[in-house]
N, C-alpha and C positions, 0 to 999 in steps of 0.2 A: 370047335371054336365058333363063337357067336359073331355073325356079320351084322353090322348095323347100317341103317340108311345113311346116305351121304348128306341128307338134309336135316332129319330129326335123329332120334336114337331108336327108331323102330327096328325090330328084328327082321332080317331078310332071310328067307329060305333059299339058299343058292342052288339047291337041287331043282327048284321050280322056276327060278327066274335068274336071268343074267344082268338084270338092272341093278344099278347102285341105289335106286330109290325104292322105298316101300310103296305099296299100292296106294295108301292113303295120301302120301306126299305127292305122288304122281297125279292123283286126282285133283288135289288142291292147286298144285303149281301149273297144271295144264288148263285150269279154268280160265276162260277169257276175261273174267272180271277180277282175277286174283289181285292185281295192283289197286283196284278200287274198293276192295272189301272194307277197309276201315271207314271210308266215307259212306259206303252203303249201309253198314251196320249202325253208324251214328244217325243217319237219316231215318232208319227204321225206328229208332228210339224217339227221335223228334216227332215223327208221324204218329207214333203210339201215344205220346203225351198230348199232342195236339188234338187227338180224337177222343180224349177222356171227357165225355159228357157228364160222367158222375162226379168229376172234379175231386177224385181221390184215387190213390193207388195203394195196394197192399204190398209191402216189401218184406221178404223173408230175411230177417236180420239175424245172422248167426253170431255176430260179435267178432268175427275174424277180420283179418287185414283186408281181403278183397271186398268183403261185405261192407266194411267201414268206409273205404274209399268210394265205392259205388254209391253209398248213401250220401256222401258229401256232394257228389256230382248231382244226384237227384234233388237234393235240397235246393241247389241253385236253379235247376231247370224247373222244378215244381213251383218255386216262388214266383218266377216270371209268369207262370200260367195260373197261379192261384189254386194249385192242386194240393190237397191234403195228403200227407204221407202217413200211413198206418203201419208202423214196424211190428212184425210178428216174430217172436222167438219161441221155438219149440224146446221144451225142457224134457230131456230123456234121462237125466240124472248124472251125466258125465261131462258136462261142459267145464267144470272147474271154477274155483272162486276167482281166479284172475280173469277168466273170460267174462264172468258175470260182472266183475268190476269194470271191464272195458265196455260192456253193454251199457251199464248205467252211466258211466262217464261220458261216453260218446253221445248218448241220447240227451243227456243234460246239456252238453255242448251245443247241440243242434236244436235245443228247445223242443224236443219231440217226446219227452218222457211221458207226458200225459196222454199221448196217442198210443203208447206201447201196450201190446197185449202179449202176455206170456201164456203159452198153451202147454199145460203139464200133461204129458202122456205116460209118465213113469208107471202108473198102475194099470194102464190099458192093456188088454190081452192082445197078443200078437196072433194074427191070422195069416199064416203062410206055410204052405206044405214044405217048402224048401227049408225054412227055419225049423220046423218040427222034425224034419229028417235029421238035422244036425243036433238039436238040443232037446227034442221031445215036445209033447203037447202042453197046452195050458200054461204058456209062459207069459209073464208081463213084459212090457218093453224094457223096464229096468233090469229084470233078470236075464233077458236075452243079451243085453250088452254086458252084464256082469259075467255071464257064462262065456261070452266071446273073449273077454279078457282072461278069465281063469283057464280057458282051454287054448289060449294063444292063437285064436282064429280071427283074422281081420274081418270085421263086418262091413267095411267100406265097399261102396259100389252097389250092386243089385239089392242086397239084403237091407242095407241101411236106407237106400232110396225108396224101397217098398214101404217101409215104416213111415218115413217122412212124407211121402206123396199122399198116403192115405190121410194123414193128419192135415196137410194143406188142403186136400180136397174137401174135407169137412168144414174147415175154416172158411174157405171161399164160397162154398154152397150156402152157408149160413148168412153170408153177406151178399148173396146173389151176384157173385163176382166170378169172372172166367179167367182172369189174368193174375199171375203172381210174378212180381219183379224180384230178381235175385242178383247176387254179385257174380254169377257164372261168367267165366272169363273167355270161353271159347264158343264158337258158333255151332249150330247143329244143322243137319239136313232136314228140311221140311217135307211135307207131303208132295210138293211139286218137284222134289229133287234138288232144291236150291239151298245154298248156305244162308242161314238166317239167325237172328237173335231169338227168334221164336222157336220154342220146343214144346210140342204137344205131348202131354203125358196123361196120367190117369184122371180124365175128366176136367182138365184145365190146361192152360197154356202158360209156360214159363217164359218170361222175358229176361234174357240174359244181359243184365246191365253192365257187368264188367267188360263183356265183349263190345257192347255198344260204345262205351267210353274208352275203349282201347287201353284198358289197364294192363300193366305188366308188373311182375313181382318187384323189380328194381324201382320202377316208377312209383309204385304204391308206397314203398318204404320212404322214398324221398318226399312224396306228396304229404304223408302224415307229418313229417318234420316241418315242411314249408308252411303248412296250414295250421301247425301247432294243435293238432287234434289230440286229445288226451287218450291215446291208445298205446298200450305197451305190449310187446311180444310176451305171451304167457309161457313160452319155452316148453310147451307140452310135447314137442317132437312130432314125428310122424308126418312131416311136411304139412302140418296142420296148425292153425292159429286159433282154433275155437273148440277143440275137443281133446280130452285126456287120453282117449282110447288108442289111436293108432301108434303113437310114440311108445306107450307102455307095452303094447302087444308086440311091437317090433323088438323092444328090449328083451322081452321074454322069449320070443321066437329065436333070436340070434344069440342067446346066452350072453348077453351084455356086450357082444362083439359087433362093432359098427362097420368094420371093413370086410368087403366081399368082392369077389370077381364078377365080371359081367355074366359069365356062365352060371354062377351060383344064383344071381338075382333072376336071370331069365328062367331058370328052372323052378325056383322056390317062390318068387314074387313077381310073376309077369304083370300083375296089376300096376307095379311101379313103372315098368317100361311103357305101358299104355298111357298112364297119367302124364309122364314127362314127355313122351313122344308127341302127344297132342299139343302140349303147351310150347314145345320147341317149334313145332310145325306152324303155329300161329303167332310166333314171336313173343310169347308170354315169358319165356325163360330162355336164357342163352344155352346153346348146345353143351358148352364146356361145363356149365353149372349142372345141367341135367345128368351128364355122364358121371360127374363127381358124386351126385346125389344117389345114383343107383349102385355105386360102389362103396359109399360111405354113408350108411343109414343115419337118418335123423332120429336119434333115440330120445326118449323122455328124460327130463331133468330129474334129479333126486327128489326135488320138491313135488313134482308132478306124480312120481311113482308113489310117494308117501300118501298123497291125497287120494289117488285112485284105490289104494289098498284100504284107506280109511272109509271111503264110500262103500266099497264092497262089504266090509265088515259091519258097517252101520246099517246098510240096507235102507229100505223105505221108512 
Protein backbone atom coordinates (compact mmCIF):
# COMPACT_ATOMS: atom_id res chain seq x y z
CA UNK A 1 0.00 0.00 0.00
CA UNK A 2 1.24 3.48 -0.90
CA UNK A 3 1.81 5.91 1.99
CA UNK A 4 1.63 9.57 1.11
CA UNK A 5 2.91 12.71 2.79
CA UNK A 6 0.55 14.41 5.23
CA UNK A 7 1.30 17.78 3.59
CA UNK A 8 1.57 17.05 -0.14
CA UNK A 9 1.00 13.75 -2.01
CA UNK A 10 4.63 12.67 -2.11
CA UNK A 11 5.28 8.98 -1.58
CA UNK A 12 6.85 8.02 1.77
CA UNK A 13 8.92 4.90 2.27
CA UNK A 14 7.79 3.70 5.72
CA UNK A 15 10.71 1.30 5.92
CA UNK A 16 13.15 4.21 5.90
CA UNK A 17 11.23 6.83 7.89
CA UNK A 18 8.60 7.10 10.61
CA UNK A 19 7.75 10.66 9.63
CA UNK A 20 4.39 11.56 8.12
CA UNK A 21 6.12 14.20 5.97
CA UNK A 22 8.16 13.54 2.84
CA UNK A 23 11.75 14.83 2.87
CA UNK A 24 10.99 17.73 0.53
CA UNK A 25 8.04 18.98 2.58
CA UNK A 26 10.04 18.75 5.78
CA UNK A 27 12.78 20.83 4.18
CA UNK A 28 10.32 23.50 3.01
CA UNK A 29 8.19 23.67 6.16
CA UNK A 30 11.21 23.84 8.47
CA UNK A 31 12.72 26.72 6.51
CA UNK A 32 12.75 29.83 8.76
CA UNK A 33 11.52 31.97 5.84
CA UNK A 34 8.63 29.66 4.90
CA UNK A 35 5.82 32.12 5.72
CA UNK A 36 7.64 34.95 3.96
CA UNK A 37 8.30 33.10 0.69
CA UNK A 38 5.50 34.75 -1.36
CA UNK A 39 6.79 38.23 -0.45
CA UNK A 40 10.40 37.17 -1.01
CA UNK A 41 9.69 35.77 -4.47
CA UNK A 42 7.65 38.82 -5.48
CA UNK A 43 10.45 41.14 -4.36
CA UNK A 44 12.94 39.11 -6.37
CA UNK A 45 10.88 39.81 -9.47
CA UNK A 46 10.60 43.50 -8.64
CA UNK A 47 14.37 43.72 -8.16
CA UNK A 48 14.96 41.85 -11.42
CA UNK A 49 12.75 44.21 -13.42
CA UNK A 50 14.20 47.30 -11.72
CA UNK A 51 17.70 46.17 -12.70
CA UNK A 52 16.94 45.80 -16.42
CA UNK A 53 19.26 48.35 -17.95
CA UNK A 54 18.50 46.85 -21.40
CA UNK A 55 14.86 47.90 -20.95
CA UNK A 56 13.63 44.64 -22.45
CA UNK A 57 12.92 41.08 -21.32
CA UNK A 58 12.54 37.85 -23.26
CA UNK A 59 9.48 35.88 -22.17
CA UNK A 60 9.01 32.20 -23.02
CA UNK A 61 5.35 32.24 -24.05
CA UNK A 62 3.92 28.75 -24.43
CA UNK A 63 0.31 29.88 -24.81
CA UNK A 64 -0.78 27.87 -21.77
CA UNK A 65 -2.82 29.09 -18.81
CA UNK A 66 0.12 29.76 -16.46
CA UNK A 67 2.11 31.45 -19.19
CA UNK A 68 -0.82 33.69 -20.15
CA UNK A 69 -1.55 34.88 -16.59
CA UNK A 70 2.14 35.53 -15.95
CA UNK A 71 2.34 37.55 -19.16
CA UNK A 72 -0.59 39.66 -18.00
CA UNK A 73 1.19 40.51 -14.75
CA UNK A 74 4.38 41.30 -16.65
CA UNK A 75 2.57 43.65 -19.01
CA UNK A 76 1.49 45.73 -16.03
CA UNK A 77 4.89 45.68 -14.32
CA UNK A 78 6.86 46.38 -17.49
CA UNK A 79 4.61 49.25 -18.52
CA UNK A 80 5.45 51.03 -15.26
CA UNK A 81 9.17 50.63 -16.01
CA UNK A 82 8.98 51.20 -19.77
CA UNK A 83 10.37 47.71 -20.42
CA UNK A 84 9.73 46.02 -23.76
CA UNK A 85 8.44 42.42 -23.62
CA UNK A 86 9.63 40.07 -26.37
CA UNK A 87 7.45 36.92 -26.33
CA UNK A 88 9.17 33.84 -27.72
CA UNK A 89 7.26 30.70 -28.72
CA UNK A 90 9.07 27.50 -29.69
CA UNK A 91 7.32 25.48 -32.38
CA UNK A 92 8.09 21.75 -32.13
CA UNK A 93 5.08 20.67 -34.17
CA UNK A 94 2.55 19.54 -31.55
CA UNK A 95 1.07 22.60 -29.89
CA UNK A 96 -2.23 22.25 -31.69
CA UNK A 97 -4.44 24.75 -33.47
CA UNK A 98 -6.33 25.82 -30.33
CA UNK A 99 -3.10 26.71 -28.55
CA UNK A 100 -1.89 28.69 -31.55
CA UNK A 101 -5.25 30.44 -31.52
CA UNK A 102 -4.75 31.31 -27.85
CA UNK A 103 -1.24 32.59 -28.56
CA UNK A 104 -2.41 34.92 -31.30
CA UNK A 105 -5.51 36.12 -29.43
CA UNK A 106 -3.63 36.81 -26.19
CA UNK A 107 -0.77 38.65 -27.91
CA UNK A 108 -3.22 40.79 -29.86
CA UNK A 109 -5.11 41.52 -26.63
CA UNK A 110 -1.91 42.79 -24.97
CA UNK A 111 -0.73 44.52 -28.18
CA UNK A 112 2.43 42.40 -28.26
CA UNK A 113 1.93 40.63 -31.58
CA UNK A 114 4.55 42.70 -33.39
CA UNK A 115 7.15 41.77 -30.75
CA UNK A 116 6.42 38.04 -31.02
CA UNK A 117 9.04 35.64 -32.34
CA UNK A 118 8.21 32.04 -33.31
CA UNK A 119 11.25 29.77 -33.27
CA UNK A 120 10.62 26.70 -35.45
CA UNK A 121 12.72 23.72 -34.37
CA UNK A 122 10.70 20.94 -36.04
CA UNK A 123 13.44 20.08 -38.54
CA UNK A 124 16.35 20.51 -36.16
CA UNK A 125 18.35 17.37 -35.37
CA UNK A 126 18.14 16.12 -31.79
CA UNK A 127 21.49 15.65 -30.06
CA UNK A 128 20.96 13.56 -26.96
CA UNK A 129 22.42 10.17 -26.05
CA UNK A 130 19.39 9.39 -23.92
CA UNK A 131 16.97 10.14 -26.76
CA UNK A 132 19.10 8.11 -29.19
CA UNK A 133 18.97 5.16 -26.80
CA UNK A 134 15.16 5.23 -26.92
CA UNK A 135 14.51 6.06 -30.57
CA UNK A 136 17.76 5.73 -32.50
CA UNK A 137 20.11 8.32 -34.06
CA UNK A 138 19.58 11.12 -36.54
CA UNK A 139 16.12 12.18 -35.35
CA UNK A 140 14.53 15.56 -35.99
CA UNK A 141 12.68 17.25 -33.14
CA UNK A 142 9.33 16.63 -34.84
CA UNK A 143 10.08 12.92 -35.33
CA UNK A 144 11.23 12.58 -31.71
CA UNK A 145 7.87 13.84 -30.48
CA UNK A 146 6.04 11.80 -33.12
CA UNK A 147 7.81 8.61 -31.99
CA UNK A 148 7.11 9.49 -28.36
CA UNK A 149 3.41 9.56 -29.18
CA UNK A 150 3.42 6.41 -31.32
CA UNK A 151 5.37 4.46 -28.68
CA UNK A 152 3.26 5.88 -25.79
CA UNK A 153 6.34 7.23 -24.02
CA UNK A 154 5.91 10.56 -22.18
CA UNK A 155 8.66 12.98 -23.26
CA UNK A 156 7.81 15.40 -20.44
CA UNK A 157 10.56 16.32 -18.01
CA UNK A 158 14.23 15.73 -18.72
CA UNK A 159 14.01 14.87 -22.44
CA UNK A 160 11.69 17.70 -23.40
CA UNK A 161 13.55 20.20 -21.22
CA UNK A 162 16.81 19.24 -22.95
CA UNK A 163 15.37 20.13 -26.37
CA UNK A 164 13.74 23.38 -25.25
CA UNK A 165 16.74 24.54 -23.19
CA UNK A 166 19.08 24.20 -26.16
CA UNK A 167 16.66 26.26 -28.26
CA UNK A 168 16.31 28.98 -25.64
CA UNK A 169 20.07 29.07 -25.14
CA UNK A 170 20.56 29.82 -28.84
CA UNK A 171 17.85 32.50 -28.86
CA UNK A 172 19.26 34.23 -25.78
CA UNK A 173 22.87 34.11 -26.98
CA UNK A 174 21.88 35.74 -30.27
CA UNK A 175 20.37 38.61 -28.28
CA UNK A 176 23.28 38.75 -25.83
CA UNK A 177 20.81 37.97 -23.05
CA UNK A 178 21.29 35.82 -19.94
CA UNK A 179 17.74 35.71 -18.55
CA UNK A 180 14.55 34.03 -19.75
CA UNK A 181 11.30 34.87 -17.93
CA UNK A 182 8.72 32.06 -17.90
CA UNK A 183 5.40 31.15 -16.30
CA UNK A 184 7.08 28.59 -14.02
CA UNK A 185 4.94 28.38 -10.88
CA UNK A 186 7.28 26.83 -8.29
CA UNK A 187 10.62 28.04 -6.88
CA UNK A 188 13.95 26.26 -7.28
CA UNK A 189 16.98 25.94 -5.04
CA UNK A 190 19.83 28.17 -6.23
CA UNK A 191 23.58 27.68 -5.94
CA UNK A 192 23.53 29.13 -2.43
CA UNK A 193 21.00 26.52 -1.32
CA UNK A 194 18.15 29.03 -1.06
CA UNK A 195 14.69 28.90 -2.61
CA UNK A 196 14.43 31.41 -5.41
CA UNK A 197 12.60 32.35 -8.60
CA UNK A 198 15.97 32.09 -10.34
CA UNK A 199 16.92 28.74 -11.86
CA UNK A 200 20.27 28.38 -13.62
CA UNK A 201 20.19 25.91 -16.49
CA UNK A 202 22.14 25.37 -19.74
CA UNK A 203 23.99 28.66 -20.16
CA UNK A 204 21.19 30.95 -18.99
CA UNK A 205 19.00 31.78 -15.99
CA UNK A 206 15.26 31.13 -15.89
CA UNK A 207 13.17 33.66 -13.96
CA UNK A 208 10.06 31.82 -12.79
CA UNK A 209 7.36 34.45 -13.13
CA UNK A 210 4.40 32.34 -12.08
CA UNK A 211 6.12 31.74 -8.75
CA UNK A 212 6.93 35.44 -8.33
CA UNK A 213 3.29 36.45 -8.89
CA UNK A 214 2.06 33.62 -6.65
CA UNK A 215 -0.10 32.11 -9.36
CA UNK A 216 -2.27 29.12 -8.48
CA UNK A 217 -4.36 26.96 -10.83
CA UNK A 218 -7.68 28.14 -9.38
CA UNK A 219 -6.59 31.76 -9.20
CA UNK A 220 -5.36 31.65 -12.80
CA UNK A 221 -8.70 30.43 -14.12
CA UNK A 222 -10.57 33.16 -12.23
CA UNK A 223 -8.03 35.78 -13.33
CA UNK A 224 -8.59 34.97 -17.02
CA UNK A 225 -12.33 35.47 -16.55
CA UNK A 226 -12.05 38.66 -14.48
CA UNK A 227 -9.64 40.33 -16.90
CA UNK A 228 -11.60 39.06 -19.93
CA UNK A 229 -8.43 37.71 -21.52
CA UNK A 230 -9.29 35.85 -24.76
CA UNK A 231 -7.84 32.51 -23.70
CA UNK A 232 -9.80 29.24 -23.90
CA UNK A 233 -8.94 25.83 -22.48
CA UNK A 234 -7.76 23.73 -25.46
CA UNK A 235 -8.81 20.54 -23.61
CA UNK A 236 -5.74 18.69 -24.78
CA UNK A 237 -5.52 16.72 -21.53
CA UNK A 238 -2.37 15.58 -19.80
CA UNK A 239 -2.67 18.33 -17.15
CA UNK A 240 -1.40 20.60 -19.90
CA UNK A 241 -2.88 23.63 -21.61
CA UNK A 242 -0.45 24.16 -24.49
CA UNK A 243 0.58 20.74 -25.88
CA UNK A 244 -1.27 17.87 -27.54
CA UNK A 245 1.20 15.16 -26.52
CA UNK A 246 0.75 14.35 -22.78
CA UNK A 247 -3.02 13.85 -22.87
CA UNK A 248 -2.88 11.77 -26.05
CA UNK A 249 -0.01 9.61 -24.74
CA UNK A 250 -1.82 9.01 -21.45
CA UNK A 251 -4.88 8.00 -23.48
CA UNK A 252 -2.80 5.40 -25.34
CA UNK A 253 -0.85 4.22 -22.29
CA UNK A 254 -3.94 3.57 -20.21
CA UNK A 255 -6.07 1.99 -22.96
CA UNK A 256 -8.62 4.82 -22.78
CA UNK A 257 -9.12 4.15 -19.06
CA UNK A 258 -8.76 7.26 -16.91
CA UNK A 259 -9.31 5.70 -13.46
CA UNK A 260 -6.39 4.14 -11.56
CA UNK A 261 -5.35 3.43 -8.00
CA UNK A 262 -2.59 5.31 -6.19
CA UNK A 263 -0.48 2.14 -6.33
CA UNK A 264 -0.84 1.89 -10.12
CA UNK A 265 0.14 5.51 -10.67
CA UNK A 266 3.09 5.27 -8.27
CA UNK A 267 4.39 2.28 -10.21
CA UNK A 268 3.67 3.35 -13.79
CA UNK A 269 3.76 7.16 -13.69
CA UNK A 270 5.82 8.45 -10.75
CA UNK A 271 6.32 11.67 -12.73
CA UNK A 272 2.68 12.56 -11.93
CA UNK A 273 3.32 12.24 -8.20
CA UNK A 274 6.42 14.44 -8.54
CA UNK A 275 4.53 17.07 -10.54
CA UNK A 276 1.51 17.30 -8.23
CA UNK A 277 3.48 16.92 -4.98
CA UNK A 278 5.58 19.97 -5.81
CA UNK A 279 2.52 22.05 -6.60
CA UNK A 280 0.59 21.00 -3.50
CA UNK A 281 3.70 21.72 -1.41
CA UNK A 282 3.81 25.31 -2.70
CA UNK A 283 0.07 25.93 -2.62
CA UNK A 284 -0.44 25.87 -6.39
CA UNK A 285 -2.99 23.06 -6.28
CA UNK A 286 -5.18 21.78 -3.44
CA UNK A 287 -4.25 18.36 -2.07
CA UNK A 288 -7.71 16.90 -2.77
CA UNK A 289 -7.50 18.01 -6.40
CA UNK A 290 -4.03 16.50 -6.76
CA UNK A 291 -5.12 13.15 -5.32
CA UNK A 292 -8.08 13.03 -7.67
CA UNK A 293 -5.77 13.89 -10.58
CA UNK A 294 -3.35 11.01 -9.99
CA UNK A 295 -6.24 8.53 -9.74
CA UNK A 296 -8.37 9.93 -12.58
CA UNK A 297 -6.08 10.84 -15.45
CA UNK A 298 -6.66 13.90 -17.60
CA UNK A 299 -6.99 12.28 -21.03
CA UNK A 300 -7.09 14.09 -24.36
CA UNK A 301 -10.39 15.08 -25.94
CA UNK A 302 -11.54 13.36 -29.13
CA UNK A 303 -10.75 16.52 -31.06
CA UNK A 304 -7.19 16.60 -29.74
CA UNK A 305 -6.70 12.90 -30.54
CA UNK A 306 -7.84 13.46 -34.11
CA UNK A 307 -5.52 16.42 -34.50
CA UNK A 308 -2.42 14.64 -33.23
CA UNK A 309 -3.08 11.69 -35.53
CA UNK A 310 -3.47 14.10 -38.43
CA UNK A 311 -0.17 15.81 -37.58
CA UNK A 312 1.65 12.49 -37.36
CA UNK A 313 0.28 11.33 -40.71
CA UNK A 314 0.95 14.66 -42.37
CA UNK A 315 4.51 15.03 -41.09
CA UNK A 316 6.59 18.09 -41.86
